MDAnalysis code that builds the backbone (N, CA, C; Angstrom):
import MDAnalysis as mda
import numpy as np

u = mda.Universe.empty(435, n_residues=145, atom_resindex=np.repeat(np.arange(145), 3), trajectory=True)
u.add_TopologyAttr("name", ["N", "CA", "C"] * 145)
u.add_TopologyAttr("resid", np.arange(1, 146))
u.add_TopologyAttr("resname", ["MET", "ARG", "TRP", "MET", "THR", "ILE", "GLY", "GLU", "VAL", "ALA", "ARG", "ARG", "THR", "GLY", "MET", "ARG", "ALA", "SER", "ALA", "ILE", "ARG", "TYR", "TYR", "GLU", "LYS", "VAL", "GLY", "VAL", "LEU", "PRO", "LYS", "PRO", "ALA", "ARG", "VAL", "SER", "GLY", "GLN", "ARG", "ARG", "TYR", "ASP", "GLU", "GLY", "VAL", "LEU", "GLN", "ARG", "LEU", "ALA", "ILE", "VAL", "ARG", "PHE", "SER", "GLN", "ARG", "MET", "GLY", "PHE", "SER", "ILE", "SER", "GLU", "ILE", "ARG", "ARG", "LEU", "LEU", "GLU", "GLY", "THR", "GLN", "SER", "ARG", "PRO", "PRO", "PRO", "ALA", "ARG", "TRP", "ARG", "SER", "MET", "ALA", "MET", "ALA", "LYS", "LEU", "ARG", "GLN", "LEU", "ARG", "GLN", "LEU", "THR", "GLU", "ARG", "VAL", "GLU", "ALA", "MET", "GLY", "LYS", "MET", "ILE", "ARG", "ASP", "THR", "LEU", "HIS", "HIS", "ARG", "CYS", "PRO", "HIS", "LEU", "VAL", "GLU", "ARG", "GLY", "THR", "ALA", "LEU", "ALA", "SER", "PRO", "GLU", "ARG", "ARG", "LYS", "PRO", "GLN", "PRO", "ARG", "SER", "ASP", "GLY", "SER", "ASP", "GLU", "PRO", "GLY", "ASN", "GLY"])
u.atoms.positions = np.array([
    [0.869, -1.148, 0.031],
    [0.032, 0.030, 0.060],
    [0.903, 1.201, 0.035],
    [0.527, 2.140, -0.864],
    [1.280, 3.468, -0.932],
    [0.611, 4.500, -0.091],
    [1.343, 5.191, 0.745],
    [0.825, 6.159, 1.727],
    [1.209, 7.464, 1.131],
    [0.324, 8.478, 1.393],
    [0.497, 9.856, 0.823],
    [0.420, 10.799, 2.045],
    [1.178, 11.935, 1.950],
    [1.160, 12.929, 2.954],
    [-0.030, 13.855, 2.736],
    [-0.336, 14.736, 3.671],
    [-1.458, 15.539, 3.347],
    [-1.186, 16.586, 2.272],
    [0.087, 16.864, 2.068],
    [0.458, 17.848, 0.896],
    [0.230, 17.137, -0.363],
    [0.536, 15.852, -0.500],
    [0.306, 15.138, -1.796],
    [-1.169, 14.985, -2.077],
    [-1.922, 14.628, -0.935],
    [-3.414, 14.557, -1.206],
    [-4.005, 15.908, -1.586],
    [-3.523, 16.971, -0.953],
    [-3.881, 18.283, -1.415],
    [-3.533, 18.527, -2.842],
    [-2.362, 18.255, -3.272],
    [-2.034, 18.508, -4.698],
    [-2.837, 17.642, -5.620],
    [-3.068, 16.368, -5.313],
    [-3.728, 15.505, -6.196],
    [-5.204, 15.810, -6.298],
    [-5.799, 16.416, -5.270],
    [-7.193, 16.827, -5.254],
    [-7.498, 18.187, -5.647],
    [-6.557, 18.985, -5.538],
    [-6.694, 20.419, -5.775],
    [-7.340, 21.085, -4.525],
    [-7.350, 20.495, -3.462],
    [-7.874, 21.027, -2.194],
    [-6.735, 21.529, -1.313],
    [-7.023, 22.340, -0.440],
    [-6.061, 22.896, 0.538],
    [-5.931, 21.825, 1.624],
    [-4.750, 21.803, 2.195],
    [-4.563, 20.895, 3.335],
    [-5.439, 21.316, 4.492],
    [-5.642, 22.538, 4.636],
    [-6.543, 22.979, 5.814],
    [-8.017, 22.409, 5.557],
    [-8.507, 22.310, 4.285],
    [-9.814, 21.711, 3.930],
    [-9.864, 20.208, 4.348],
    [-8.707, 19.560, 4.024],
    [-8.617, 18.095, 4.361],
    [-8.662, 17.960, 5.858],
    [-7.928, 18.738, 6.626],
    [-7.934, 18.641, 8.071],
    [-9.340, 18.978, 8.632],
    [-9.945, 19.994, 8.049],
    [-11.372, 20.297, 8.492],
    [-12.307, 19.114, 8.169],
    [-12.159, 18.498, 7.012],
    [-13.049, 17.284, 6.830],
    [-12.753, 16.163, 7.819],
    [-11.557, 16.011, 8.270],
    [-11.355, 15.087, 9.323],
    [-11.965, 15.449, 10.664],
    [-11.826, 16.741, 11.006],
    [-12.397, 17.258, 12.208],
    [-13.836, 17.064, 12.257],
    [-14.562, 17.288, 11.180],
    [-16.121, 17.148, 11.237],
    [-16.536, 15.738, 10.940],
    [-15.635, 14.872, 10.738],
    [-16.050, 13.433, 10.495],
    [-16.408, 13.016, 9.208],
    [-16.024, 13.807, 8.150],
    [-16.255, 13.479, 6.767],
    [-15.234, 12.539, 6.338],
    [-14.044, 12.766, 6.770],
    [-12.912, 11.780, 6.423],
    [-12.539, 11.080, 7.800],
    [-12.161, 9.832, 7.670],
    [-11.744, 9.134, 8.944],
    [-10.310, 9.623, 9.314],
    [-10.022, 9.381, 10.599],
    [-8.746, 9.841, 11.110],
    [-7.667, 9.036, 10.387],
    [-6.657, 9.724, 9.799],
    [-5.638, 8.911, 9.060],
    [-4.553, 8.312, 10.018],
    [-3.849, 7.374, 9.400],
    [-2.719, 6.857, 10.166],
    [-1.668, 7.897, 10.386],
    [-0.758, 7.826, 11.281],
    [0.216, 8.747, 11.513],
    [1.638, 8.077, 11.561],
    [2.635, 8.740, 11.020],
    [4.002, 8.196, 11.038],
    [4.806, 9.428, 11.547],
    [5.387, 9.248, 12.621],
    [6.159, 10.345, 13.349],
    [5.355, 11.614, 13.340],
    [4.079, 11.452, 13.759],
    [3.161, 12.577, 14.005],
    [2.495, 13.249, 12.665],
    [2.993, 12.703, 11.558],
    [2.460, 13.249, 10.308],
    [1.348, 12.331, 9.720],
    [0.333, 12.976, 9.245],
    [-0.749, 12.126, 8.616],
    [-0.271, 11.348, 7.388],
    [-0.888, 10.154, 7.291],
    [-0.523, 9.285, 6.082],
    [-1.938, 8.718, 5.607],
    [-2.204, 8.947, 4.388],
    [-3.405, 8.534, 3.790],
    [-3.128, 7.413, 2.679],
    [-4.194, 6.590, 2.508],
    [-4.164, 5.624, 1.477],
    [-4.883, 6.253, 0.296],
    [-4.895, 5.465, -0.836],
    [-5.552, 5.903, -2.066],
    [-7.041, 6.122, -1.907],
    [-7.658, 5.519, -0.966],
    [-9.140, 5.652, -0.774],
    [-9.548, 6.969, -0.444],
    [-8.661, 7.761, 0.155],
    [-9.044, 9.254, 0.476],
    [-9.273, 9.998, -0.749],
    [-8.663, 9.641, -1.840],
    [-8.880, 10.389, -3.146],
    [-10.315, 10.175, -3.591],
    [-10.817, 8.933, -3.551],
    [-12.161, 8.699, -3.868],
    [-13.203, 9.424, -3.056],
    [-12.953, 9.250, -1.754],
    [-13.747, 9.963, -0.716],
    [-13.876, 11.423, -0.897],
    [-12.744, 12.060, -1.188],
    [-12.744, 13.586, -1.338],
    [-13.452, 13.903, -2.735],
    [-13.361, 13.067, -3.753],
    [-14.092, 13.325, -4.982],
    [-15.574, 13.293, -4.767],
    [-16.049, 12.329, -3.808],
    [-17.419, 12.310, -3.449],
    [-17.900, 13.489, -2.663],
    [-16.972, 13.939, -1.793],
    [-17.276, 15.186, -1.029],
    [-17.427, 16.345, -1.961],
    [-16.435, 16.508, -2.876],
    [-16.450, 17.660, -3.870],
    [-17.796, 17.570, -4.608],
    [-18.133, 16.383, -5.194],
    [-19.421, 16.330, -5.985],
    [-20.592, 16.593, -5.153],
    [-20.627, 16.020, -3.949],
    [-21.819, 16.269, -3.133],
    [-21.944, 17.690, -2.747],
    [-20.825, 18.374, -2.419],
    [-20.877, 19.843, -2.116],
    [-21.371, 20.671, -3.376],
    [-20.966, 20.310, -4.440],
    [-21.364, 20.932, -5.754],
    [-22.788, 20.763, -5.987],
    [-23.382, 19.607, -5.518],
    [-24.790, 19.355, -5.711],
    [-25.682, 19.952, -4.636],
    [-25.053, 20.698, -3.654],
    [-25.788, 21.433, -2.659],
    [-25.952, 20.681, -1.312],
    [-25.161, 19.601, -1.139],
    [-25.280, 18.802, 0.137],
    [-24.458, 19.605, 1.134],
    [-24.976, 19.671, 2.347],
    [-24.256, 20.302, 3.492],
    [-23.201, 19.237, 4.082],
    [-22.390, 19.773, 4.926],
    [-21.331, 18.944, 5.518],
    [-21.986, 17.809, 6.383],
    [-23.089, 18.210, 7.053],
    [-23.804, 17.150, 7.884],
    [-24.382, 16.116, 6.984],
    [-24.890, 16.504, 5.783],
    [-25.530, 15.536, 4.883],
    [-24.467, 14.601, 4.304],
    [-23.317, 15.209, 4.066],
    [-22.187, 14.497, 3.453],
    [-21.677, 13.402, 4.521],
    [-21.584, 13.911, 5.758],
    [-21.167, 13.036, 6.797],
    [-22.111, 11.857, 6.909],
    [-23.442, 12.132, 6.810],
    [-24.397, 11.098, 6.930],
    [-24.292, 10.164, 5.639],
    [-24.078, 10.646, 4.506],
    [-23.907, 9.883, 3.231],
    [-22.837, 8.936, 3.426],
    [-21.741, 9.306, 3.980],
    [-20.426, 8.475, 4.025],
    [-20.366, 7.672, 5.360],
    [-21.308, 7.915, 6.269],
    [-21.123, 7.294, 7.619],
    [-21.060, 5.746, 7.413],
    [-20.084, 5.180, 8.084],
    [-19.931, 3.743, 8.178],
    [-19.289, 3.144, 6.998],
    [-18.754, 3.996, 6.091],
    [-18.146, 3.389, 4.870],
    [-16.656, 3.941, 4.853],
    [-15.901, 3.091, 4.092],
    [-14.526, 3.490, 3.954],
    [-14.288, 4.226, 2.621],
    [-15.131, 4.071, 1.675],
    [-14.953, 4.770, 0.364],
    [-16.348, 5.256, -0.045],
    [-16.924, 4.404, -0.911],
    [-18.166, 4.841, -1.611],
    [-19.361, 4.427, -0.778],
    [-20.448, 5.380, -0.773],
    [-21.579, 5.175, 0.076],
    [-22.471, 4.119, -0.552],
    [-23.395, 3.428, 0.235],
    [-24.254, 2.505, -0.340],
    [-25.212, 3.171, -1.371],
    [-25.444, 2.506, -2.599],
    [-26.260, 3.214, -3.584],
    [-27.662, 3.550, -3.014],
    [-28.241, 2.773, -2.183],
    [-29.633, 2.980, -1.800],
    [-29.593, 4.305, -0.835],
    [-28.551, 4.490, -0.088],
    [-28.405, 5.662, 0.753],
    [-28.353, 6.935, -0.175],
    [-27.493, 6.782, -1.175],
    [-27.296, 7.905, -2.089],
    [-28.583, 8.238, -2.792],
    [-29.293, 7.242, -3.315],
    [-30.603, 7.479, -4.033],
    [-31.616, 8.177, -3.116],
    [-31.752, 7.773, -1.841],
    [-32.657, 8.417, -0.904],
    [-32.341, 9.846, -0.684],
    [-30.979, 10.071, -0.406],
    [-30.614, 11.495, -0.102],
    [-30.616, 12.351, -1.377],
    [-30.369, 11.716, -2.498],
    [-30.476, 12.528, -3.746],
    [-31.921, 12.914, -4.047],
    [-32.833, 11.997, -3.888],
    [-34.248, 12.345, -4.093],
    [-34.685, 13.429, -3.147],
    [-34.339, 13.396, -1.887],
    [-34.672, 14.403, -0.918],
    [-34.021, 15.743, -1.437],
    [-32.845, 15.768, -1.858],
    [-32.204, 16.983, -2.340],
    [-32.935, 17.531, -3.581],
    [-33.414, 16.649, -4.440],
    [-34.156, 17.067, -5.627],
    [-35.440, 17.760, -5.184],
    [-36.082, 17.283, -4.168],
    [-37.345, 17.898, -3.620],
    [-36.965, 19.258, -3.139],
    [-35.807, 19.453, -2.385],
    [-35.472, 20.716, -1.884],
    [-35.132, 21.718, -2.966],
    [-34.542, 21.246, -4.006],
    [-34.226, 22.096, -5.167],
    [-35.361, 22.548, -5.931],
    [-36.404, 21.671, -5.968],
    [-37.671, 22.037, -6.677],
    [-38.321, 23.221, -5.909],
    [-38.342, 23.094, -4.510],
    [-38.905, 24.066, -3.641],
    [-38.116, 25.342, -3.813],
    [-36.871, 25.309, -3.839],
    [-36.039, 26.486, -3.975],
    [-36.233, 27.141, -5.301],
    [-36.431, 26.308, -6.382],
    [-36.642, 26.894, -7.694],
    [-37.963, 27.669, -7.725],
    [-39.020, 26.998, -7.120],
    [-40.353, 27.669, -7.062],
    [-40.213, 29.074, -6.327],
    [-39.454, 28.999, -5.200],
    [-39.332, 30.297, -4.471],
    [-38.525, 31.347, -5.258],
    [-37.532, 30.924, -5.965],
    [-36.741, 31.872, -6.793],
    [-37.595, 32.466, -7.952],
    [-38.377, 31.554, -8.519],
    [-39.281, 32.052, -9.621],
    [-40.347, 33.080, -8.998],
    [-40.815, 32.752, -7.904],
    [-41.849, 33.701, -7.344],
    [-41.081, 35.069, -7.003],
    [-39.926, 34.942, -6.503],
    [-39.236, 36.177, -6.145],
    [-38.880, 36.984, -7.482],
    [-38.526, 36.293, -8.538],
    [-38.210, 36.984, -9.787],
    [-39.605, 37.613, -10.256],
    [-40.746, 36.915, -10.189],
    [-41.946, 37.550, -10.558],
    [-42.310, 38.752, -9.830],
    [-42.051, 38.794, -8.470],
    [-42.237, 40.014, -7.784],
    [-41.415, 41.123, -8.125],
    [-40.150, 40.830, -8.429],
    [-39.277, 41.906, -8.799],
    [-39.616, 42.386, -10.270],
    [-39.993, 41.480, -11.102],
    [-40.332, 42.004, -12.488],
    [-41.643, 42.890, -12.376],
    [-42.524, 42.480, -11.492],
    [-43.772, 43.268, -11.358],
    [-43.452, 44.662, -10.921],
    [-42.414, 44.915, -10.028],
    [-42.080, 46.181, -9.584],
    [-41.481, 47.065, -10.747],
    [-40.836, 46.322, -11.712],
    [-40.208, 47.076, -12.809],
    [-41.217, 47.639, -13.818],
    [-42.371, 47.186, -13.797],
    [-43.422, 47.623, -14.769],
    [-44.134, 48.968, -14.266],
    [-43.727, 49.481, -13.144],
    [-44.333, 50.636, -12.531],
    [-43.273, 51.777, -12.430],
    [-43.741, 52.988, -12.648],
    [-42.673, 54.114, -12.458],
    [-42.329, 54.195, -11.010],
    [-43.316, 54.007, -10.064],
    [-43.000, 53.957, -8.587],
    [-43.191, 52.536, -8.216],
    [-42.275, 51.780, -7.731],
    [-42.306, 50.449, -7.384],
    [-43.200, 50.077, -6.146],
    [-43.504, 51.118, -5.255],
    [-44.382, 50.929, -4.192],
    [-43.829, 49.818, -3.238],
    [-42.626, 49.949, -2.918],
    [-41.895, 48.945, -2.030],
    [-42.539, 48.853, -0.669],
    [-42.851, 50.030, -0.126],
    [-43.385, 49.854, 1.250],
    [-44.771, 49.156, 1.224],
    [-45.632, 49.427, 0.211],
    [-46.861, 48.901, 0.161],
    [-46.689, 47.335, -0.142],
    [-45.755, 47.041, -0.944],
    [-45.556, 45.603, -1.259],
    [-45.009, 44.800, -0.096],
    [-44.088, 45.501, 0.749],
    [-43.617, 44.819, 1.875],
    [-44.647, 44.698, 3.006],
    [-45.567, 45.660, 3.040],
    [-46.663, 45.623, 4.054],
    [-47.646, 44.493, 3.610],
    [-47.891, 44.402, 2.372],
    [-48.791, 43.344, 1.882],
    [-48.226, 41.953, 2.136],
    [-46.923, 41.714, 2.096],
    [-46.373, 40.447, 2.375],
    [-46.620, 40.021, 3.860],
    [-46.729, 40.966, 4.721],
    [-46.958, 40.712, 6.159],
    [-48.402, 40.760, 6.575],
    [-49.332, 41.080, 5.621],
    [-50.689, 41.246, 6.017],
    [-51.339, 39.905, 6.271],
    [-52.336, 39.870, 7.185],
    [-52.993, 38.653, 7.642],
    [-53.607, 37.888, 6.422],
    [-54.087, 38.595, 5.410],
    [-54.673, 37.964, 4.225],
    [-53.716, 37.139, 3.511],
    [-52.476, 37.433, 3.560],
    [-51.441, 36.669, 2.760],
    [-50.923, 35.484, 3.576],
    [-51.248, 35.535, 4.888],
    [-50.811, 34.388, 5.768],
    [-52.036, 33.504, 6.106],
    [-53.099, 33.583, 5.408],
    [-54.352, 32.841, 5.716],
    [-54.030, 31.443, 5.583],
    [-54.452, 30.613, 6.568],
    [-54.310, 29.272, 6.509],
    [-55.002, 28.496, 5.450],
    [-54.386, 27.497, 4.870],
    [-55.008, 26.803, 3.732],
    [-56.254, 26.030, 4.237],
    [-57.279, 25.844, 3.455],
    [-58.404, 25.083, 3.803],
    [-58.087, 23.656, 4.156],
    [-58.713, 23.138, 5.134],
    [-58.379, 21.741, 5.656],
    [-58.966, 20.757, 4.618],
    [-58.382, 19.597, 4.670],
    [-58.793, 18.472, 3.742],
    [-60.243, 18.033, 3.980],
    [-60.813, 18.387, 5.183],
    [-62.137, 17.978, 5.465],
    [-63.169, 19.010, 5.028],
    [-62.675, 19.988, 4.304],
    [-63.575, 21.150, 3.799],
    [-63.718, 22.258, 4.758],
    [-63.254, 22.181, 5.938],
    [-63.388, 23.237, 7.087],
    [-62.360, 24.189, 6.836],
    [-62.644, 25.525, 6.966],
    [-61.593, 26.575, 6.950],
    [-61.039, 26.926, 8.266],
    [-61.726, 26.484, 9.339],
    [-61.353, 26.842, 10.666],
    [-60.547, 25.745, 11.377],
    [-59.527, 26.130, 12.002],
    [-58.702, 25.050, 12.743],
    [-59.600, 24.523, 13.837],
    [-59.488, 23.138, 14.028],
    [-60.168, 22.510, 15.143],
    [-61.619, 22.216, 14.942],
    [-62.263, 22.753, 13.908],
    [-63.638, 22.449, 13.639],
    [-63.800, 21.423, 12.453],
    [-63.560, 20.209, 12.829],
    [-63.700, 19.201, 11.796],
    [-63.491, 17.875, 12.304],
])
């Protein structure tokens, strides 16, 4: 088995050594072996860091990545990945809907000489906008059904 120093891992992955140490600290990477106090990594760390990079690029948080990789030495179980990826897609759809609604509100202000920002902000906080959705039993009032 060929061992690498943290500097070599950093060069091969394009990551900073401080990022690699951080991933160890937060539990995304397992604690490496040490020789004379220096970290020594096997080739598996390169795969794990590639998964970390990809997951971060896809919007996964450090805690989500830690959960994805938990209990594995390299690649996560495919079923775990699929489950977490589907949840992330749902989050992204919700975020997309929110961004589209924000864009519509901004575009609406651009069609007016005076954007009426105070009135628009007040309308967002008005009770009519925060009205609860009708219940599935047809009742509009909480507790009556």
